[in-house]
C-alpha angles and dihedrals in degrees: 000000000000116000127189120198128198142162143019128072109336092229087069106033100036092046091051091053092047093050093047089053090053086060092053097256118146105245136166119195123202119213122188114246091216104036126183090253142337092280088073090064123092090233088065089064099034107022100183099033117118113241107251127212087249089073113077128181119227127197106207134116122212091246089061088074088070099051096027101224118197089262091053093049091050090049093051090048091052092050090053091070091068126096089212133011120209106198131179121222116306090008086077085077089073091047091053090063096056108063088229117126109257144183123231107212115184119215098183119268093052091067103020095058118354098075089058099050114120100156094116142008089256090053092050092050093047092046089052092049091048094052089048092051093052090055092049097049121111090217132019118201117193143156119259095256092056095069089082090050092057089052090052087052090049090236107147102191135135113259134202135204120208119174110249112248121243131183101244091182088063099036104060134116118258135172111276132177086222090081095060091040089056096043091051093055089083109356092266127175097202141031120214119190131195113178091171117121116253109256116137112123101064126100095230123101098247094075111133100213095233091157089062091055092047094049093045090050090048089057090046092055088052096049108030122086090205111065127219135203115227114209117202133182121232100235138108143055093279098049096118091045091055090050090051092049091051089051091047091054092046097232101120091123089059095051131077123193121208132183119250105279134197122257098267091058091039090060088055091057092046090051090049094051134093095194135016126204120209126168130324108193113045103061094223137092134229139173099312089059094047094047097046093044090048087054089053096246119146106248129208111209143137113245135168135174101018099108094082091056096049102026087235139052117257111259092244128124097263107203138135114174123078093240093052091049089052095046092051091049092053092045099048099042086056091050109051091171092060091045091053093048092051090052093050093047089047090058093046093050091053091048090052098048114012107035105126092239090059097042096045091059089060094048090048090051091050094051092050092050091052091052091047 
């Protein structure tokens, strides 16, 4: 069984390829030679790993599938040698041109926004091709909230949900001098961390709700006797708006900004943190949630619709509105035992459902069922 994987955030697709290979499955992973940023390169995830011959760079842009450049034709030809293609989001457009059975695996934006774009002729064409590729897929893997999106698109197709794999041996909390260094910057009692990119002023559904975190944290600094340091990452369309909001609230001395960092450094920040903030509008989780929960850090996030897939709700702090974020911050920082218990249950839940060994079995079973 030869599988080829392409597309989506590298932290999802590359890691799946890596985990499948650990189980002895023949996998080729395609990495873009000119990615959006460094986080789309394998070195971002595994800094000191040698690049194996199972990782191949490809020099194609999505628009090339419309005009079929020579690079595009060569890429399609190479994809045809697979038994199964596992593609993320809009990369399924390439798979739909091969005649090879393929999986459409949504990562978020591809299904939440891209099929509805009409801002240009190119967008309309790509939206049409994306919808077509979803209909032709052998399997469609989505998040719970995306069922309604498929209904809006009038795509009546059976969908699956397979827990995304994570390396729990790598993503785990460990003692780090970074914690004391951070606490001592201002005699803080707690460290809060939000690695989520700053998007909160748009009309689309993938907003993260960063403004809710900032405003709730501002209230917390005014009410709590014990002070906390909020660490934010300088990334996203609304970065400056977040900085302006922090200044407006007068909480600059309680906030630290860091540059986007690779996963090795990111684990250091998870390990140093008491609480992690993810997103508060979408109702779904991604890598931040999986990484922080695997590191045993209590995670604030807004989720809906996951209980049927697991038989239980994830042991996160499920909140959405600013006042609820604030109330939970006040409650948990006054109850360290509960905070510790949530962190331990978070780690256990990830081990039970998302450990790569557990998840890869499900993917392997799916591939074999497709091949018959």
